[in-house]
HTML snippet that shows the backbone in 3Dmol.js (N, CA, C, O; Angstrom):
<script src="https://3Dmol.org/build/3Dmol-min.js"></script>
<div id="view" style="width:600px;height:400px;position:relative"></div>
<script>
const pdb = `
ATOM      1  N   MET A   1     148.628  51.041 100.710  1.00  0.00           N
ATOM      2  CA  MET A   1     147.812  52.249 100.831  1.00  0.00           C
ATOM      3  C   MET A   1     146.663  51.980 101.806  1.00  0.00           C
ATOM      4  O   MET A   1     146.024  50.930 101.739  1.00  0.00           O
ATOM      5  N   GLU A   2     146.405  52.909 102.693  1.00  0.00           N
ATOM      6  CA  GLU A   2     145.333  52.654 103.652  1.00  0.00           C
ATOM      7  C   GLU A   2     143.966  53.027 103.070  1.00  0.00           C
ATOM      8  O   GLU A   2     143.883  53.709 102.049  1.00  0.00           O
ATOM      9  N   VAL A   3     142.921  52.583 103.719  1.00  0.00           N
ATOM     10  CA  VAL A   3     141.550  52.742 103.224  1.00  0.00           C
ATOM     11  C   VAL A   3     141.216  54.206 102.931  1.00  0.00           C
ATOM     12  O   VAL A   3     140.650  54.533 101.888  1.00  0.00           O
ATOM     13  N   LYS A   4     141.580  55.081 103.875  1.00  0.00           N
ATOM     14  CA  LYS A   4     141.282  56.506 103.714  1.00  0.00           C
ATOM     15  C   LYS A   4     141.897  57.064 102.428  1.00  0.00           C
ATOM     16  O   LYS A   4     141.249  57.802 101.687  1.00  0.00           O
ATOM     17  N   GLU A   5     143.153  56.701 102.177  1.00  0.00           N
ATOM     18  CA  GLU A   5     143.841  57.178 100.976  1.00  0.00           C
ATOM     19  C   GLU A   5     143.186  56.640  99.713  1.00  0.00           C
ATOM     20  O   GLU A   5     143.056  57.353  98.718  1.00  0.00           O
ATOM     21  N   LEU A   6     142.772  55.368  99.761  1.00  0.00           N
ATOM     22  CA  LEU A   6     142.110  54.763  98.602  1.00  0.00           C
ATOM     23  C   LEU A   6     140.778  55.441  98.310  1.00  0.00           C
ATOM     24  O   LEU A   6     140.441  55.692  97.153  1.00  0.00           O
ATOM     25  N   VAL A   7     140.025  55.735  99.362  1.00  0.00           N
ATOM     26  CA  VAL A   7     138.730  56.409  99.195  1.00  0.00           C
ATOM     27  C   VAL A   7     138.942  57.788  98.578  1.00  0.00           C
ATOM     28  O   VAL A   7     138.243  58.162  97.636  1.00  0.00           O
ATOM     29  N   LEU A   8     139.895  58.540  99.102  1.00  0.00           N
ATOM     30  CA  LEU A   8     140.176  59.874  98.589  1.00  0.00           C
ATOM     31  C   LEU A   8     140.634  59.809  97.128  1.00  0.00           C
ATOM     32  O   LEU A   8     140.203  60.616  96.305  1.00  0.00           O
ATOM     33  N   LYS A   9     141.496  58.862  96.815  1.00  0.00           N
ATOM     34  CA  LYS A   9     142.001  58.701  95.447  1.00  0.00           C
ATOM     35  C   LYS A   9     140.843  58.383  94.490  1.00  0.00           C
ATOM     36  O   LYS A   9     140.763  58.938  93.394  1.00  0.00           O
ATOM     37  N   THR A  10     139.957  57.489  94.915  1.00  0.00           N
ATOM     38  CA  THR A  10     138.803  57.108  94.088  1.00  0.00           C
ATOM     39  C   THR A  10     137.914  58.317  93.830  1.00  0.00           C
ATOM     40  O   THR A  10     137.441  58.518  92.712  1.00  0.00           O
ATOM     41  N   LEU A  11     137.685  59.122  94.867  1.00  0.00           N
ATOM     42  CA  LEU A  11     136.847  60.318  94.708  1.00  0.00           C
ATOM     43  C   LEU A  11     137.510  61.349  93.790  1.00  0.00           C
ATOM     44  O   LEU A  11     136.834  62.001  92.995  1.00  0.00           O
ATOM     45  N   LYS A  12     138.825  61.492  93.901  1.00  0.00           N
ATOM     46  CA  LYS A  12     139.539  62.456  93.054  1.00  0.00           C
ATOM     47  C   LYS A  12     139.491  62.046  91.584  1.00  0.00           C
ATOM     48  O   LYS A  12     139.445  62.898  90.697  1.00  0.00           O
ATOM     49  N   GLU A  13     139.501  60.749  91.332  1.00  0.00           N
ATOM     50  CA  GLU A  13     139.508  60.242  89.952  1.00  0.00           C
ATOM     51  C   GLU A  13     138.126  60.257  89.314  1.00  0.00           C
ATOM     52  O   GLU A  13     138.006  60.145  88.094  1.00  0.00           O
ATOM     53  N   SER A  14     137.085  60.393  90.124  1.00  0.00           N
ATOM     54  CA  SER A  14     135.715  60.349  89.612  1.00  0.00           C
ATOM     55  C   SER A  14     135.263  61.729  89.133  1.00  0.00           C
ATOM     56  O   SER A  14     135.456  62.726  89.829  1.00  0.00           O
ATOM     57  N   PRO A  15     134.655  61.784  87.931  1.00  0.00           N
ATOM     58  CA  PRO A  15     134.180  63.085  87.427  1.00  0.00           C
ATOM     59  C   PRO A  15     132.944  63.596  88.173  1.00  0.00           C
ATOM     60  O   PRO A  15     132.677  64.798  88.173  1.00  0.00           O
ATOM     61  N   GLN A  16     132.186  62.689  88.812  1.00  0.00           N
ATOM     62  CA  GLN A  16     131.002  63.114  89.560  1.00  0.00           C
ATOM     63  C   GLN A  16     131.016  62.537  90.968  1.00  0.00           C
ATOM     64  O   GLN A  16     131.747  61.584  91.237  1.00  0.00           O
ATOM     65  N   PRO A  17     130.209  63.107  91.877  1.00  0.00           N
ATOM     66  CA  PRO A  17     130.144  62.597  93.259  1.00  0.00           C
ATOM     67  C   PRO A  17     129.693  61.133  93.287  1.00  0.00           C
ATOM     68  O   PRO A  17     128.905  60.696  92.447  1.00  0.00           O
ATOM     69  N   LEU A  18     130.203  60.393  94.260  1.00  0.00           N
ATOM     70  CA  LEU A  18     129.891  58.966  94.376  1.00  0.00           C
ATOM     71  C   LEU A  18     129.224  58.640  95.701  1.00  0.00           C
ATOM     72  O   LEU A  18     129.411  59.341  96.695  1.00  0.00           O
ATOM     73  N   ARG A  19     128.439  57.559  95.700  1.00  0.00           N
ATOM     74  CA  ARG A  19     127.852  57.049  96.942  1.00  0.00           C
ATOM     75  C   ARG A  19     128.861  56.094  97.570  1.00  0.00           C
ATOM     76  O   ARG A  19     129.712  55.547  96.868  1.00  0.00           O
ATOM     77  N   PRO A  20     128.777  55.886  98.892  1.00  0.00           N
ATOM     78  CA  PRO A  20     129.722  54.970  99.557  1.00  0.00           C
ATOM     79  C   PRO A  20     129.789  53.586  98.907  1.00  0.00           C
ATOM     80  O   PRO A  20     130.868  53.004  98.803  1.00  0.00           O
ATOM     81  N   GLY A  21     128.658  53.066  98.477  1.00  0.00           N
ATOM     82  CA  GLY A  21     128.636  51.754  97.820  1.00  0.00           C
ATOM     83  C   GLY A  21     129.434  51.747  96.524  1.00  0.00           C
ATOM     84  O   GLY A  21     130.131  50.781  96.211  1.00  0.00           O
ATOM     85  N   ASP A  22     129.322  52.846  95.771  1.00  0.00           N
ATOM     86  CA  ASP A  22     130.071  52.973  94.509  1.00  0.00           C
ATOM     87  C   ASP A  22     131.570  53.050  94.775  1.00  0.00           C
ATOM     88  O   ASP A  22     132.377  52.452  94.063  1.00  0.00           O
ATOM     89  N   ILE A  23     131.924  53.805  95.825  1.00  0.00           N
ATOM     90  CA  ILE A  23     133.338  53.946  96.192  1.00  0.00           C
ATOM     91  C   ILE A  23     133.896  52.575  96.573  1.00  0.00           C
ATOM     92  O   ILE A  23     134.986  52.200  96.141  1.00  0.00           O
ATOM     93  N   ALA A  24     133.143  51.832  97.385  1.00  0.00           N
ATOM     94  CA  ALA A  24     133.571  50.502  97.833  1.00  0.00           C
ATOM     95  C   ALA A  24     133.807  49.589  96.631  1.00  0.00           C
ATOM     96  O   ALA A  24     134.791  48.850  96.581  1.00  0.00           O
ATOM     97  N   GLU A  25     132.886  49.651  95.662  1.00  0.00           N
ATOM     98  CA  GLU A  25     132.986  48.813  94.466  1.00  0.00           C
ATOM     99  C   GLU A  25     134.219  49.172  93.633  1.00  0.00           C
ATOM    100  O   GLU A  25     134.991  48.297  93.240  1.00  0.00           O
ATOM    101  N   LYS A  26     134.392  50.460  93.372  1.00  0.00           N
ATOM    102  CA  LYS A  26     135.520  50.913  92.534  1.00  0.00           C
ATOM    103  C   LYS A  26     136.871  50.655  93.195  1.00  0.00           C
ATOM    104  O   LYS A  26     137.836  50.290  92.524  1.00  0.00           O
ATOM    105  N   ALA A  27     136.936  50.844  94.514  1.00  0.00           N
ATOM    106  CA  ALA A  27     138.212  50.695  95.225  1.00  0.00           C
ATOM    107  C   ALA A  27     138.409  49.266  95.736  1.00  0.00           C
ATOM    108  O   ALA A  27     139.439  48.940  96.326  1.00  0.00           O
ATOM    109  N   ASN A  28     137.398  48.419  95.495  1.00  0.00           N
ATOM    110  CA  ASN A  28     137.465  47.027  95.933  1.00  0.00           C
ATOM    111  C   ASN A  28     137.639  46.919  97.459  1.00  0.00           C
ATOM    112  O   ASN A  28     138.490  46.182  97.956  1.00  0.00           O
ATOM    113  N   LEU A  29     136.802  47.682  98.183  1.00  0.00           N
ATOM    114  CA  LEU A  29     136.863  47.713  99.645  1.00  0.00           C
ATOM    115  C   LEU A  29     135.521  47.307 100.239  1.00  0.00           C
ATOM    116  O   LEU A  29     134.510  47.223  99.543  1.00  0.00           O
ATOM    117  N   ASP A  30     135.539  47.057 101.543  1.00  0.00           N
ATOM    118  CA  ASP A  30     134.311  46.755 102.271  1.00  0.00           C
ATOM    119  C   ASP A  30     133.561  48.062 102.524  1.00  0.00           C
ATOM    120  O   ASP A  30     134.174  49.074 102.864  1.00  0.00           O
ATOM    121  N   LYS A  31     132.237  48.044 102.361  1.00  0.00           N
ATOM    122  CA  LYS A  31     131.452  49.278 102.514  1.00  0.00           C
ATOM    123  C   LYS A  31     131.575  49.876 103.917  1.00  0.00           C
ATOM    124  O   LYS A  31     131.584  51.098 104.066  1.00  0.00           O
ATOM    125  N   LYS A  32     131.669  49.033 104.940  1.00  0.00           N
ATOM    126  CA  LYS A  32     131.802  49.545 106.316  1.00  0.00           C
ATOM    127  C   LYS A  32     133.108  50.315 106.481  1.00  0.00           C
ATOM    128  O   LYS A  32     133.147  51.345 107.155  1.00  0.00           O
ATOM    129  N   GLU A  33     134.180  49.810 105.862  1.00  0.00           N
ATOM    130  CA  GLU A  33     135.474  50.508 105.910  1.00  0.00           C
ATOM    131  C   GLU A  33     135.376  51.852 105.195  1.00  0.00           C
ATOM    132  O   GLU A  33     135.933  52.851 105.650  1.00  0.00           O
ATOM    133  N   VAL A  34     134.662  51.864 104.075  1.00  0.00           N
ATOM    134  CA  VAL A  34     134.487  53.102 103.308  1.00  0.00           C
ATOM    135  C   VAL A  34     133.714  54.123 104.142  1.00  0.00           C
ATOM    136  O   VAL A  34     134.075  55.299 104.171  1.00  0.00           O
ATOM    137  N   ASP A  35     132.649  53.679 104.822  1.00  0.00           N
ATOM    138  CA  ASP A  35     131.860  54.580 105.673  1.00  0.00           C
ATOM    139  C   ASP A  35     132.720  55.218 106.761  1.00  0.00           C
ATOM    140  O   ASP A  35     132.613  56.414 107.031  1.00  0.00           O
ATOM    141  N   LYS A  36     133.575  54.401 107.382  1.00  0.00           N
ATOM    142  CA  LYS A  36     134.465  54.924 108.431  1.00  0.00           C
ATOM    143  C   LYS A  36     135.442  55.944 107.853  1.00  0.00           C
ATOM    144  O   LYS A  36     135.671  57.000 108.442  1.00  0.00           O
ATOM    145  N   ALA A  37     136.017  55.618 106.691  1.00  0.00           N
ATOM    146  CA  ALA A  37     136.980  56.512 106.048  1.00  0.00           C
ATOM    147  C   ALA A  37     136.311  57.829 105.659  1.00  0.00           C
ATOM    148  O   ALA A  37     136.918  58.893 105.788  1.00  0.00           O
ATOM    149  N   ILE A  38     135.068  57.766 105.186  1.00  0.00           N
ATOM    150  CA  ILE A  38     134.334  58.975 104.801  1.00  0.00           C
ATOM    151  C   ILE A  38     134.140  59.879 106.007  1.00  0.00           C
ATOM    152  O   ILE A  38     134.317  61.094 105.908  1.00  0.00           O
ATOM    153  N   LYS A  39     133.778  59.299 107.142  1.00  0.00           N
ATOM    154  CA  LYS A  39     133.600  60.088 108.369  1.00  0.00           C
ATOM    155  C   LYS A  39     134.882  60.832 108.721  1.00  0.00           C
ATOM    156  O   LYS A  39     134.854  62.022 109.036  1.00  0.00           O
ATOM    157  N   GLU A  40     136.007  60.121 108.664  1.00  0.00           N
ATOM    158  CA  GLU A  40     137.299  60.731 108.999  1.00  0.00           C
ATOM    159  C   GLU A  40     137.678  61.815 107.989  1.00  0.00           C
ATOM    160  O   GLU A  40     138.155  62.883 108.370  1.00  0.00           O
ATOM    161  N   LEU A  41     137.464  61.536 106.708  1.00  0.00           N
ATOM    162  CA  LEU A  41     137.809  62.511 105.667  1.00  0.00           C
ATOM    163  C   LEU A  41     136.944  63.766 105.774  1.00  0.00           C
ATOM    164  O   LEU A  41     137.407  64.872 105.495  1.00  0.00           O
ATOM    165  N   LYS A  42     135.681  63.586 106.179  1.00  0.00           N
ATOM    166  CA  LYS A  42     134.808  64.751 106.371  1.00  0.00           C
ATOM    167  C   LYS A  42     135.308  65.598 107.536  1.00  0.00           C
ATOM    168  O   LYS A  42     135.317  66.826 107.460  1.00  0.00           O
ATOM    169  N   LYS A  43     135.728  64.928 108.626  1.00  0.00           N
ATOM    170  CA  LYS A  43     136.260  65.635 109.792  1.00  0.00           C
ATOM    171  C   LYS A  43     137.502  66.437 109.412  1.00  0.00           C
ATOM    172  O   LYS A  43     137.703  67.558 109.879  1.00  0.00           O
ATOM    173  N   GLU A  44     138.333  65.836 108.550  1.00  0.00           N
ATOM    174  CA  GLU A  44     139.577  66.486 108.121  1.00  0.00           C
ATOM    175  C   GLU A  44     139.343  67.509 107.016  1.00  0.00           C
ATOM    176  O   GLU A  44     140.276  68.162 106.547  1.00  0.00           O
ATOM    177  N   ASN A  45     138.075  67.637 106.605  1.00  0.00           N
ATOM    178  CA  ASN A  45     137.691  68.622 105.599  1.00  0.00           C
ATOM    179  C   ASN A  45     138.336  68.355 104.228  1.00  0.00           C
ATOM    180  O   ASN A  45     138.669  69.292 103.503  1.00  0.00           O
ATOM    181  N   LEU A  46     138.506  67.087 103.885  1.00  0.00           N
ATOM    182  CA  LEU A  46     139.123  66.730 102.595  1.00  0.00           C
ATOM    183  C   LEU A  46     138.085  66.372 101.540  1.00  0.00           C
ATOM    184  O   LEU A  46     138.381  66.362 100.345  1.00  0.00           O
ATOM    185  N   ILE A  47     136.860  66.076 101.990  1.00  0.00           N
ATOM    186  CA  ILE A  47     135.791  65.754 101.043  1.00  0.00           C
ATOM    187  C   ILE A  47     134.553  66.578 101.391  1.00  0.00           C
ATOM    188  O   ILE A  47     134.405  67.085 102.503  1.00  0.00           O
ATOM    189  N   ILE A  48     133.671  66.691 100.399  1.00  0.00           N
ATOM    190  CA  ILE A  48     132.409  67.397 100.609  1.00  0.00           C
ATOM    191  C   ILE A  48     131.255  66.482 100.200  1.00  0.00           C
ATOM    192  O   ILE A  48     131.455  65.477  99.518  1.00  0.00           O
ATOM    193  N   SER A  49     130.065  66.842 100.622  1.00  0.00           N
ATOM    194  CA  SER A  49     128.875  66.107 100.239  1.00  0.00           C
ATOM    195  C   SER A  49     127.948  67.074  99.501  1.00  0.00           C
ATOM    196  O   SER A  49     127.148  67.772 100.123  1.00  0.00           O
ATOM    197  N   PRO A  50     128.063  67.108  98.161  1.00  0.00           N
ATOM    198  CA  PRO A  50     127.257  68.063  97.390  1.00  0.00           C
ATOM    199  C   PRO A  50     125.762  67.769  97.465  1.00  0.00           C
ATOM    200  O   PRO A  50     124.947  68.688  97.383  1.00  0.00           O
ATOM    201  N   LYS A  51     125.396  66.507  97.620  1.00  0.00           N
ATOM    202  CA  LYS A  51     124.000  66.167  97.888  1.00  0.00           C
ATOM    203  C   LYS A  51     123.974  64.957  98.802  1.00  0.00           C
ATOM    204  O   LYS A  51     124.966  64.238  98.918  1.00  0.00           O
ATOM    205  N   ARG A  52     122.853  64.733  99.442  1.00  0.00           N
ATOM    206  CA  ARG A  52     122.737  63.714 100.469  1.00  0.00           C
ATOM    207  C   ARG A  52     123.257  62.348  99.995  1.00  0.00           C
ATOM    208  O   ARG A  52     122.866  61.848  98.940  1.00  0.00           O
ATOM    209  N   CYS A  53     124.136  61.770 100.793  1.00  0.00           N
ATOM    210  CA  CYS A  53     124.705  60.431 100.542  1.00  0.00           C
ATOM    211  C   CYS A  53     125.638  60.355  99.336  1.00  0.00           C
ATOM    212  O   CYS A  53     125.971  59.257  98.890  1.00  0.00           O
ATOM    213  N   TYR A  54     126.052  61.460  98.816  1.00  0.00           N
ATOM    214  CA  TYR A  54     127.030  61.494  97.729  1.00  0.00           C
ATOM    215  C   TYR A  54     128.242  62.285  98.218  1.00  0.00           C
ATOM    216  O   TYR A  54     128.103  63.267  98.946  1.00  0.00           O
ATOM    217  N   TYR A  55     129.427  61.846  97.809  1.00  0.00           N
ATOM    218  CA  TYR A  55     130.651  62.500  98.275  1.00  0.00           C
ATOM    219  C   TYR A  55     131.577  62.800  97.117  1.00  0.00           C
ATOM    220  O   TYR A  55     131.610  62.082  96.117  1.00  0.00           O
ATOM    221  N   ALA A  56     132.340  63.891  97.275  1.00  0.00           N
ATOM    222  CA  ALA A  56     133.318  64.287  96.263  1.00  0.00           C
ATOM    223  C   ALA A  56     134.547  64.865  96.962  1.00  0.00           C
ATOM    224  O   ALA A  56     134.443  65.429  98.052  1.00  0.00           O
ATOM    225  N   ALA A  57     135.695  64.720  96.336  1.00  0.00           N
ATOM    226  CA  ALA A  57     136.934  65.291  96.875  1.00  0.00           C
ATOM    227  C   ALA A  57     136.898  66.799  96.677  1.00  0.00           C
ATOM    228  O   ALA A  57     136.333  67.290  95.700  1.00  0.00           O
ATOM    229  N   LYS A  58     137.497  67.524  97.597  1.00  0.00           N
ATOM    230  CA  LYS A  58     137.553  68.997  97.474  1.00  0.00           C
ATOM    231  C   LYS A  58     138.553  69.393  96.420  1.00  0.00           C
ATOM    232  O   LYS A  58     138.747  70.582  96.168  1.00  0.00           O
TER     233      LYS A  58
END
`;
const viewer = $3Dmol.createViewer("view");
viewer.addModel(pdb, "pdb");
viewer.setStyle({}, {cartoon: {color: "spectrum"}});
viewer.zoomTo();
viewer.render();
</script>
């Protein structure tokens, strides 16, 4: 599974929005990889940011 898919899966499984650091911890990924994946997922309109620095799956 690629980083983007793991990030999206982690966000979908979470009941509340997560910070990139939390996503990295839960998915066992590097925070820089998570940041890159978040940028791409935002461009693709698959995630939202309900408040600053927090992300959730649509």
